[in-house]
C-alpha positions as CSV (number, residue, x, y, z in Angstrom):
1,M,123.2,119.5,88.2
2,K,121.2,118.2,85.3
3,N,117.9,118.5,83.6
4,R,115.4,116.0,85.0
5,A,111.9,115.1,83.7
6,F,109.2,116.8,85.7
7,Q,105.4,116.7,85.9
8,Q,102.9,118.5,88.1
9,V,99.5,116.8,88.4
10,D,96.3,117.4,90.3
11,V,95.1,114.3,92.2
12,F,91.5,113.2,93.2
13,T,90.0,115.3,90.4
14,D,89.4,115.2,86.7
15,T,89.5,119.0,86.5
16,A,92.8,120.9,86.5
17,F,93.4,123.3,89.4
18,L,91.1,121.3,91.8
19,G,92.0,118.4,94.0
20,N,95.5,118.2,95.5
21,P,98.5,119.3,93.4
22,L,101.7,117.2,93.3
23,A,105.1,117.8,91.9
24,V,106.9,114.7,90.5
25,V,110.6,114.6,89.6
26,L,110.8,111.5,87.5
27,D,114.6,111.0,87.8
28,G,115.7,111.4,91.4
29,E,118.9,109.5,91.1
30,G,122.0,111.3,92.6
31,L,120.0,113.8,94.6
32,S,120.8,114.1,98.3
33,D,118.2,114.3,101.0
34,A,119.0,118.0,101.4
35,Q,118.5,118.7,97.7
36,M,115.1,116.8,97.7
37,Q,114.0,118.7,100.8
38,A,115.1,122.0,99.4
39,F,113.2,121.5,96.1
40,A,110.1,120.3,98.0
41,R,110.2,123.5,100.1
42,W,110.6,125.6,96.9
43,T,107.5,124.1,95.2
44,Q,105.4,125.1,98.2
45,L,103.1,122.2,97.4
46,S,101.8,119.9,100.1
47,E,104.0,117.1,98.7
48,T,106.7,116.6,96.1
49,T,107.9,113.1,95.0
50,F,111.1,111.8,93.5
51,V,111.1,108.6,91.5
52,L,114.0,106.2,91.8
53,P,114.8,102.6,90.8
54,P,113.7,100.0,93.4
55,T,116.2,99.0,96.0
56,P,117.5,95.4,95.7
57,E,114.9,94.3,98.3
58,G,112.2,96.2,96.5
59,A,113.1,94.7,93.1
60,A,113.1,91.2,94.6
61,G,109.6,91.9,95.8
62,G,108.5,93.0,92.4
63,A,108.5,96.8,92.8
64,D,108.1,98.7,89.5
65,Y,109.8,101.8,91.0
66,R,110.6,103.5,94.3
67,V,109.3,106.9,95.4
68,R,110.4,109.3,98.1
69,I,107.8,111.7,99.4
70,F,108.5,115.2,100.9
71,T,106.4,117.9,102.4
72,P,107.9,121.4,102.6
73,G,109.1,120.4,106.1
74,A,109.9,116.7,106.2
75,E,110.0,113.3,104.4
76,L,107.0,111.0,104.7
77,P,107.1,107.2,104.7
78,F,103.8,107.1,102.8
79,A,101.1,109.4,101.5
80,G,98.1,108.7,99.4
81,H,97.8,111.5,96.8
82,P,101.5,111.2,96.0
83,T,101.1,107.5,95.5
84,L,98.4,108.0,92.9
85,G,99.9,111.1,91.3
86,T,103.4,109.5,91.0
87,A,101.8,106.4,89.4
88,H,100.0,108.6,86.9
89,A,103.2,110.6,86.0
90,W,105.4,107.4,85.8
91,L,102.9,105.8,83.4
92,K,102.5,108.9,81.3
93,A,106.3,109.2,81.0
94,G,106.4,105.7,79.5
95,G,106.8,103.5,82.6
96,Q,105.9,99.8,81.9
97,P,104.4,97.8,84.8
98,R,105.7,94.3,85.3
99,Q,102.0,93.2,85.4
100,S,99.3,94.8,83.2
101,G,96.7,96.6,85.2
102,Q,98.8,96.5,88.4
103,L,101.6,98.5,89.9
104,L,103.9,97.9,92.9
105,Q,105.4,101.0,94.5
106,E,108.2,100.9,97.0
107,C,108.3,103.7,99.6
108,G,109.1,104.2,103.3
109,V,106.4,101.8,104.5
110,G,107.5,99.1,102.1
111,L,105.6,97.9,99.1
112,V,102.2,99.4,98.2
113,S,100.0,97.7,95.6
114,L,98.0,99.7,93.0
115,K,95.4,98.4,90.6
116,S,93.1,99.8,88.0
117,V,89.5,100.0,89.3
118,D,86.7,101.2,87.0
119,G,89.2,103.0,84.9
120,R,90.9,104.7,87.8
121,W,94.0,103.7,89.7
122,A,93.6,102.8,93.4
123,F,96.1,101.9,96.1
124,A,95.8,99.3,98.8
125,A,95.5,101.0,102.2
126,P,98.6,100.1,104.3
127,P,97.9,98.2,107.6
128,L,96.3,100.5,110.2
129,Q,97.2,100.7,113.8
130,R,94.5,102.5,115.9
131,Q,93.6,103.2,119.5
132,T,91.5,105.5,121.6
133,P,93.2,108.9,122.0
134,A,94.4,110.1,125.3
135,P,91.6,112.2,126.9
136,A,93.9,115.1,127.7
137,L,95.2,115.4,124.2
138,L,91.7,115.0,122.7
139,A,90.5,117.9,124.9
140,E,93.3,120.2,123.8
141,V,92.7,119.3,120.1
142,L,89.0,120.0,120.4
143,A,89.8,123.4,122.0
144,A,92.2,124.2,119.1
145,L,89.5,123.3,116.6
146,G,86.8,125.2,118.5
147,L,84.7,122.1,118.9
148,Q,82.6,121.0,121.9
149,A,82.8,117.4,123.1
150,D,79.1,116.9,122.3
151,E,79.8,117.5,118.6
152,V,82.1,114.5,118.4
153,L,80.6,111.2,117.5
154,A,83.8,109.2,117.6
155,A,87.5,109.7,117.9
156,Q,90.5,107.5,117.1
157,D,94.3,107.7,117.0
158,L,95.2,106.4,113.4
159,N,98.6,105.3,112.1
160,N,99.1,103.8,108.6
161,G,102.5,105.3,108.2
162,P,101.4,108.9,108.6
163,H,99.9,109.5,112.1
164,W,96.5,111.3,112.4
165,L,94.0,112.0,115.1
166,G,90.7,111.1,113.5
167,L,87.4,112.8,114.5
168,L,83.9,112.0,113.3
169,I,81.6,115.0,114.1
170,N,77.9,115.5,113.7
171,S,77.6,118.3,111.2
172,V,79.0,119.1,107.7
173,D,78.2,122.8,108.3
174,S,80.3,122.8,111.5
175,L,83.1,120.9,109.7
176,L,83.3,123.4,106.8
177,A,83.1,126.4,109.2
178,L,86.1,125.3,111.4
179,E,88.8,127.9,111.8
180,P,91.5,126.0,113.8
181,D,94.3,127.4,115.9
182,H,97.1,126.0,113.7
183,A,99.8,127.3,116.1
184,A,98.1,125.2,118.9
185,L,98.0,122.1,116.7
186,K,101.6,122.6,115.8
187,R,102.5,122.9,119.5
188,L,100.6,119.7,120.2
189,N,102.5,118.1,117.4
190,T,99.2,116.6,116.2
191,K,97.8,116.2,112.7
192,V,94.0,116.1,112.7
193,G,91.6,114.7,110.2
194,V,87.9,115.7,110.8
195,A,85.0,114.0,109.0
196,A,81.2,114.4,108.9
197,K,78.6,112.2,107.2
198,R,76.4,114.1,104.8
199,E,73.2,112.8,106.3
200,A,74.4,113.4,109.9
201,N,73.8,117.2,109.9
202,T,72.3,117.2,113.3
203,N,74.4,119.7,115.4
204,H,72.1,121.5,117.7
205,S,74.7,122.8,120.2
206,T,74.9,126.5,120.8
207,N,78.5,126.5,119.5
208,G,77.4,124.8,116.3
209,L,74.5,127.1,115.8
210,I,76.8,130.2,116.2
211,R,79.3,128.8,113.7
212,R,76.5,128.0,111.3
213,A,75.1,131.5,111.6
214,N,78.5,133.0,111.0
215,R,79.1,130.6,108.1
216,E,75.8,131.4,106.4
217,A,77.0,135.0,105.7
218,R,79.8,133.6,103.5
219,A,79.0,129.9,102.9
220,F,77.5,130.2,99.4
221,A,80.5,131.5,97.6
222,P,81.0,129.4,94.4
223,S,84.5,128.4,95.4
224,T,83.4,126.6,98.5
225,R,79.8,125.5,98.0
226,I,79.2,122.2,96.2
227,T,75.7,121.8,94.6
228,N,74.2,118.4,93.9
229,D,77.0,116.7,95.8
230,P,76.9,112.9,95.5
231,T,79.6,112.2,98.1
232,D,78.9,110.5,101.4
233,L,81.5,112.0,103.7
234,E,83.1,115.5,104.0
235,V,86.7,115.5,105.2
236,R,89.2,118.2,106.3
237,A,92.9,117.6,107.2
238,F,94.9,120.0,109.4
239,A,98.7,119.2,109.3
240,A,100.5,122.1,111.0
241,P,103.2,119.9,112.5
242,V,104.5,119.2,108.9
243,G,104.2,122.7,107.7
244,I,100.7,122.4,106.0
245,A,97.9,124.3,107.6
246,E,95.3,122.4,105.6
247,D,95.8,119.7,103.0
248,P,93.4,119.9,100.1
249,V,92.8,116.1,99.6
250,T,94.7,113.5,101.6
251,G,94.8,109.9,100.5
252,S,96.5,108.4,103.5
253,L,94.0,110.1,105.9
254,N,91.1,108.9,103.9
255,A,92.5,105.4,103.8
256,S,92.8,105.3,107.6
257,L,89.4,106.9,108.1
258,A,87.9,104.3,105.9
259,Q,89.6,101.4,107.7
260,W,88.3,102.8,111.0
261,L,84.8,104.0,110.0
262,M,84.1,100.8,108.0
263,A,85.3,98.6,110.9
264,E,83.1,100.3,113.4
265,G,80.0,100.5,111.2
266,H,80.0,104.2,110.7
267,M,80.4,103.9,107.0
268,P,79.5,101.2,104.4
269,G,82.1,99.1,102.6
270,R,81.9,101.4,99.6
271,Y,81.6,105.2,99.7
272,S,82.9,108.4,98.3
273,A,84.5,111.3,100.3
274,R,85.0,114.9,99.4
275,Q,87.8,117.0,100.7
276,G,89.2,120.5,99.8
277,T,85.8,122.2,99.7
278,A,86.8,124.9,102.2
279,L,89.9,125.6,100.2
280,G,88.1,125.9,96.8
281,R,90.0,122.8,95.6
282,A,87.3,120.1,96.1
283,G,88.4,116.6,95.2
284,Q,86.7,113.2,95.4
285,V,88.2,110.1,97.0
286,L,86.6,106.7,96.2
287,L,86.8,104.1,99.0
288,S,86.0,100.4,98.8
289,K,86.6,97.2,100.7
290,D,87.1,94.0,98.7
291,A,86.0,90.4,99.7
292,Q,89.3,89.9,101.5
293,G,88.8,93.0,103.7
294,Q,91.4,95.1,101.9
295,V,90.5,98.8,101.6
296,W,91.3,100.4,98.3
297,V,91.6,104.2,97.8
298,G,91.2,105.6,94.3
299,G,90.5,108.7,92.3
300,D,91.1,110.7,89.1
301,V,94.4,112.4,88.3
302,V,94.9,115.1,85.7
303,G,98.2,116.5,84.4
304,C,98.9,120.3,84.5
305,I,102.6,120.8,83.8
306,Q,105.2,118.7,81.9
307,G,108.8,119.6,81.3
308,T,112.2,119.5,83.0
309,V,113.8,120.9,86.1
310,T,117.5,121.5,86.7
311,L,118.6,119.9,89.9
């Protein structure tokens, strides 16, 4: 065991204790898979990362560093907020990019590009595979969420490394009032990302009205209500299969949602999303598509803890 440089940061926010927290071990060399998993379980954060030198293949491709990403229950090939948070921590610790204003991260899905956009770092969304979800699975997921079919505007199976079932529903109020059956989602082995456009607050179903009435008794608590909100899309992410009931702010999900929703005309080529509102950890994700059709996912990062851990 030895002392290793460590940082904890909050991602997709410029305010400490909001957004999505991330633990970063800046020297992961010599740690076994089991040691990494045990430490990630101990942190009790949605993700923990370990920074390593690039593999020979990664170095040949120009990677600045390699990162391994763990939830409390499993390793992930890619995740968005760990990508941005690790880049922030690596640079703060003195990391020097091979190219100014650009980073190349090696992870389980290969090489992921990052660039500085309007003073914030953004990562290139990995290639997305998507298809229409199986009707039987969709019906079971809606039941676990407490949603009616007429509240769903669109649904898509999304895979950009992490695998999500994406739903676009017709009411922000209904989205923020969801109280999923997490045990059912775990049994279905399905992570679900649910989104609602801010102007599309048109849910008139009986189920939605009941939820809205129940919500109005508790909805205006300062920790969950956002005033003068400039964002275009509200998002929630339920990930019981990997040991996370609800993730505060999820870069990989927002990446795949943007690729899908932009492609089908549900969202413009540049918008902002808010996630974490229901958890009192609201963060903002900035999505944009460049002239080549590449979707970029960015946001602020703020440091909270810096020191060493003994591993």
